[in-house]
N, C-alpha and C positions, 0 to 999 in steps of 0.2 A: 305697323310698329317701326319707328325710326331706329336706325342703327347708329350708335355713337362710335365714331372712329377716333382713334388717338391722333393728335397733331404733333408735328415736329417743326422746330424752327431751323430752317436751313437756307443758305444763300440769302440771308437778310429778310426772310419773310416766313410766315407760318404756312405750312402746307399739310394737307392730309397725308398720313404715313402710307406709303405704298410698298409693294414687295421690294422695289429697288432700294428703299431706304433701310430695310432690315439687314442686320449683320448676318454673315454666313452662319449657319447652324453649326455649333460645335457640340458634339455629344458629351455628356458628363463622363468623367473618368470611370472606368469599371470599378466596381467594388471588389477589392481583393480580400479574400478570406485569410486572416493571419493564422488561424488555427483550424484548418479544414478538417482535422482529425477529431475535433471536439464539437459539441453542440453549442458552445459559447466561445467568445473571444477572450482568451486568457491574457494575451500580450498587453493590451491596454491597461490591465489591472495590476501589472507587476509592481509599479511604484506604491500603490495602496497596500498591496500584500506585503511588500518589504517593510513598510512602516508599522505593520501590526505587531503587537507583542506576542500573538499566537504563532507558534512554529510547528512545522510538520517534519518529522524525521523518521524515515523507515528504519527498522532494526535490520542491520546488514550482517548476514551470517558469512563471515570472512572465508570459511572453507569452501563455500559453493561459488567458486569462480565461474565466470561466464563459460569457461570450457571445462569445468570440473575441478576436482580437488588437487590442484597443483600439477596436473599432468599436461603434457604438450599435446596429446591427442584429444582435442577438445570435444569432439563429437562422441567418441566411443565411451568416454567416462560415463556420460549420462545414458547413452543407448544400452550399455552393458548392464545398467542397473534398473532399466525399465522392464516391464513384463515381456518375457521372451528373450531378454538379454542373457549374456553369458555369466553374469555374477549374481548369485542369489544369497539371501541371508540364511542364517543357521536354521531357521524354521521352514525354509523352502520358498518363502515369498521373495519378491523383489523389493528393493529399498524405496523406489520412486514410482510416481504415477504421472509425472510431468517433467519437462526439461526447459531450459531457457530457449527463447526464440530469438535468433540472431539473423537478420536478413542478409548480413555480410559474412556469414560464417565461413563460407568457402574461400573468401578472399582475406579473412582476418589473419594477420601475421602470427607465426608461432616462433619467430626468432626476434631478437632485439632489432629495433628500427632506429637508426640515428643515435645509438647509444641509450635508447629508452626501452625498458623491459616490455615485452609483449603483455605481461601480466598487468603492468600499469596501464597500458593502452586499453586492455579489456575493461578494467575498472573505470577508466575515463569514460568509456561509452556508457556504462551503467550510470555514472554520475550525470551525464548529459540527459539521459532519459528521465532521471529523477528531477533534475532542474526544469526540464520542459514541462513537467507536471506541477511545478510550483513548490517542490520540496525544498527545505532549507538546509538539509544536511543529512548525515547518516549517524545512527548509533551502531558502531561495529561491535559485534559480540567478541570480546577479547577473552579468549579461552585458555591460552597457556603462554608461557614465557619463551617458548622455542622461537628462535629468530632465523632469518634466512628465507628460503623458498620452500615450496612443497608444503608438507604438513607442519608448518611453523606459523602459528597464529599471530605471534607478535610481528613477524615479518610481513604477514598479509595485512595487518593493520597499517604498517608503515607504507605498504604499496598503495593502500587507499588514500592515505594522507598525501603521498607523492603524486597520485593521479589528480588530486584537486589542484595542486600547484602546476602540474604539467598543463592543465587546461587554463591556468591563470584565473581561476574563479574563486580564490580563497577569500575574496571580499564579499562573496554572495553565497557560498556553500561551505559549510564547516563540518568537521568530524568531531562529534561529541563522544569521547571515549566511554565505553560501557564495559565494565569488568563483569565477567560471568561469575556470580557467587556460588555456582554449583559445580565448578570444575577445579582443576589443580591450581589455577592461578590464584585462587582464594584460600588455599591452604596456608596455615600459619608458617610452615617451613619455607614458603615462597614469598613471604611478606617483604623481605629485604630486596629481593629481585623485582617484585612488583613496584616498589617505591623507586628503584633505580630506573626502570623503564618508563615510569610515569614522568620522572624528571627529564629523561631523554626526550620524550615526546612533547614535553611542555614548551619547548622552544620552536616547535614546528609551526610554520605560519598558517597551517590549515586546521589546527585544533580550535575547539570552541572555548572562548573565554567570556566570562560575564563582563558587564560594563565596569564592575569594580576591579577587574583585572584577574580575578580568581580563575583557575583552570576548572572547567566543568567536567566532572567525572561522575557518570551514572553507574549504578551497580544493579545489575539484574539479579534477582533472588538473593538479596543480602543475607537472608536467613539461612542460606546453604553453606555459609563460610565454615570450613572445617578447622577446628582449633588444633586437634592432634589426630587421633584415630577415629573421631566421631564428629557428627554435625554439632556445632556449638549450641549451647543453651543461649537464651536471649542475652544474658549478662556477658557470656563469652563472645557472642557476635558483636555486641557493643564495644567490648574491649578491642576486638580485632580491627574494626573499622576506625575506631579512635586512634589506635596505634598507626594505622595507615595514614590517616590525616596528619597526625603529629609528626611522623617521620618525614612525610613530604614537606611539611613546613620547615623542619630542621634543615632539609636539603635546599631550602629556598623557594619552594613551590607551594603556594596557598591553593588548596583544592576546595571546591564546593561540591558536596556529595548529594546526588539525586538518587534516592533509593526507589527501585521499582520492584515491588513485592509480587511474588508468584503464588505463594501458598497463603491460605486464609485461616482465620481472619487476620487481616493486616492491622485492624483497628481494635481499640479497646472495647470490651463488652462486659456483660454481667459476670462472666466467669473469670475475668482477669484482664491484664494489660496486653494489648496487641503490640506487635513488634514496632509499629510506627511510633507508639508512645516511648518505647525503649530507645529507639534510635533518633528520636526527634532532637535531642540536645546537640547532635553533630550533623543533622540533616539540613541541607539547603532547601530541599523539596522532597515530596513523596510522589508515588505513582503506583499503578497496578498493571501487571501483565495482562490481566483481563480474561474474560470468557470468549468462547468461539461459537456460541449459538445464540440466536436472537432472543429467546425467552430469558435467559440469564443476563445477557447484555443489557436488556431494556428494563430489568427489575430495578425499581427505585431504591432498593436497600443500599446500605453503606458499602457493601462489597462490590456493587456494580454501578448503576446510574447515579446513585447518591454519593459516590466516593469523593468527587471534587468538592461538593458543598461541605461535606464533613471535614475534609482537609482544611479548607479555608476557615471554617468556623472554629475547629479544634486547635489547629496549629498556626493559622494565619500564613500559610506558605503555599507556593505554587503546587499544582497537581498535574501529573503526566497521565493522560488517559490513553487507552488502547483503541486502535482501529484495525479491523481484520476482515478478510473476506470469507474464510472457512478454515477447517482443519481436518485433515485425514492423514493418519500415520500408519502405514502398513507395517513398519518395523515395531510399532507398539500394539498392533492389532486393535486399533480403536479410531473412531472418528466422531465428529460432532455434526449434528444436522444444522446446516446453514440456511435452509429454506431459500435456495436460489440467491437472490440479492439481499435478502432481509438481514443477514448478519452484518454485511457491509453498511447497509442503510442505518440499522439500529446503532452500530458502534459510532457512526458519525453523528447520529441524533444525540446520543448521550454525551459525546464530546462537545457539541455545539450548545445544546440546551442545558447540559449539566454544568457548564461553567468551567470546563477544563482550561488550563493555561497553555499546555503543549500537547501534541498528539504524537504517539509512537505508533507507526504503522507496523504491525506485527504479522508478517515480516516482509522485507524486500525479497529475500531469496532462500528461505529455509525450505528446501524442496522435500526434506524428510517429513516435515509437518504439513505439507500441502497448503501452507498459509501464506503464499507469496503474492505480491503485486508486480514483481519483476515481469517484463514482457516474456511470455512463455508460449510453448507450442499449443497448449490446450486453453489458454485464456487470452492470448494476444496481449493487447494493452488495456483490456477492458477495466480491470480492477484499478490500474493506475489512472486511467481516464476519469473514473468516478472519484478517485481521491483528488484529482485536479479540480473537479467541479465543487465538491463539498469543502475541500480545503480553501479554495478561493473565497467561497461564500463566508466561511468562518472568519477569515482574515479581514475581509473588507466590510463585513457587517450587513450585507444584503445579498440577495440571490442574483447572480448574473443573468442577463437577458438571454433567452434561448434564440440563437441566430440561425441554427440549422436543425431540421428534423433529424432525429437519430433514434435508432433501435439498438438495444442490447438484449441478448438472449443468454439465459443460463439454464443448464440442464445436465443431468448425468447421462451416461451411455448405457445404463441398464437399470431396471427397476430394483426396488429394495429386496423383493423376493420373486420367486417364480422363474428364475434364470438358471442356466447351467454353465458352470465354468468349463472352459476347454482344458485348463490346467488348475487343479485343485490346490489352493493355498489356504492358510489359516484365515478365517473370517475376521474382519474388523467388526467390533461391536460398538454400538452407539453409547456415547457418554454425554452427559449434560441433560438439560431439562426440556429441550425441544424435540417433540415426537418426529419420527421418520415420516417422510413424505415422498411421493412420486409426482414431481411437478416439472413443468416448464414455465419459466417466468420471462416476461418481456418488460424491461424497464424502458420507458419511452419518454423522449424529450420532444415536445411539440412547439413549433412556432405559432400555431393557431389551433384552436379546437373547433372552430366553425367549419361545418361540413366535413368533419374528419371522423374516420373510423380506423380502428386498428384491428388487423386480422392476424391471428396466431395459429399456425398449423403444426400439429403434432401427430405424427404417424398417419397422415392423410386426412385428419379431421380438422376442419378450420372453424375457429370460433371468432366471431366478430364482436368487438367492443366499441362502445361510444365513450369517449373521455368524459368524465364527470367528477364531481367532488367525491363521490363514493370510491373511485379508484385512484384518486390523487394520492401521492405518497410524499414523504419528507423531501422537500425541495421547493423551488420556486414555481411560479405559474407555468403550466405546461408539462410538469413531470408526473408521470402516471405509472402504475405497476399493475400488470395483468398476469393472471395465473391460470394455466390449463393443465389437465392431467398429462403425465408422461406416457407416451405410447411408442411402440416399436416402429422404426422407420426414420424418416427425415424430419427435421424441425426447421421452421422458417417463420418469418413475420414480415408484415408490410404496413405502411401507413398510407391510407388512401384519403385524398382530400378533393372534394368536388368531382369524384369519379376518376381521378388520376393518381397513380402511385407516385408518391413523393419520396419514399424511402423503403428499402427492402434489405433484409438480411437472411442469408441461408447458412445454417450451421453446417460446418464440414464434419460434424461428429454425429454419426448415425446411432440410433438407439437399437440395441439388440438384446435378444434373450440368450445369446451364446457368447458372452464376452470371453476374452482370453483368460482373465482372472477377475475376481471381485475388484471393483474399482468405484470407490465412493466419492471421487473427486468431481466437483462441478466443472463442466466446460462452459466457456463464455465467449461471445463473439459480438463484434460491433459492426453496424452497417456503414458507418463513416470510414472505418479502417478498411473494410472490404472494398469500398469505392476507391480507396487510395492504393489498392493492390496488396494489402496485407491479408493473409488467409484468415485472420481473426481480429 
């Protein structure tokens, strides 16, 4: 068989190409991962995401600063309130089961730097983490009218606004004020003060304004507004928020009220009118605080997954849906069963498939509810990384390509029953419709399923899975969810392709039958973050 060789015209004649005629080999530039902490590349998607009408804003609990509630001793505030700490609640339990994870904690200043408050610098770091995950702003929980530092929630809202400007990102990250309807700020006696502070905040460059110029003001639990000595009737609640809107307008500030209902039913039904119908004449939009367990979250009824469609059909207005990882509240002695990653997945599914307009991640940092996506000691960046993936897909309208194999693990540190507390505290009881389970879940992102198996080890027992349509979960091609029983001992997982391990994660949280106290909080860990040096 003859070999056809290429020819080259050189020195005025055609010649067969030889090695001397070939240019020196130049290797292609290395592929640089822009987001090595994520299974996909988020950075190239930012322009598409910014152009989307969908927005993702975590609910920011202003009192839980990076270093605690207004105190300069940043570590001890949380450590004292974790099991074994020096500060216990009146029932003998501890307030928390988790604390923020700050890799620069030991070096973070606790005095002002260059005239900038260390509290503003703390909040600036949290803003940077939220922006890195594709979030568009925060809903700060505005709890009272006290100003200044420490236990002064208006002052803490101002710090958050100032932190945005300190970073110079007010064109990309905004603060949408959220009045807490269940605290003193929403009492009728404080209405004039609330209007005055709203007017003051309205000129801040970091506040969220609608395209028509109105100041966006959300209200969590508007039904909680207290008119005098009691929680208002629907008519009194309408009168209260109407007065707030009108007094702001008289002071020169047009506000757009986005109501986020906490109690149900928020909608009209056969027994009468829901609060949304009552408040709709003054509402820019509606929303729900939402459930914290996957059975209720995925229910297609009007209270849950069908809420956005009902809002659009009935009111023709935008809807704010909830996204949440879990909920456990030692101070209320209750928790909801999240089933590992399933609550997070289902809340994103209802947001995306249900037609919501905006998403409120509940919460960024409410550690008393155990429902935070803030980087934490027991969850690392896992919940925030998942929000980055689902939020990006929602905004751009398609699933991002999986560029890196990744493993995420979720599990508790003791079973539901059959354990013995070292220190007896009041038990949390389950609320919600999802039954209790003892499981380990592995949420897996695969660049390829060919020749691939996933091995999950729980307490020394390894279960091998082959990725298939049967274990694919909500997400793009390559996203799978595997579940095994929770057992005492260590927990780990690995992805093996063609006989070679391409990703591995080892949970730093051992499962025991003798926990210090009852602890219903799911731990979570990421293989990609571990590779980059983060413990979770």
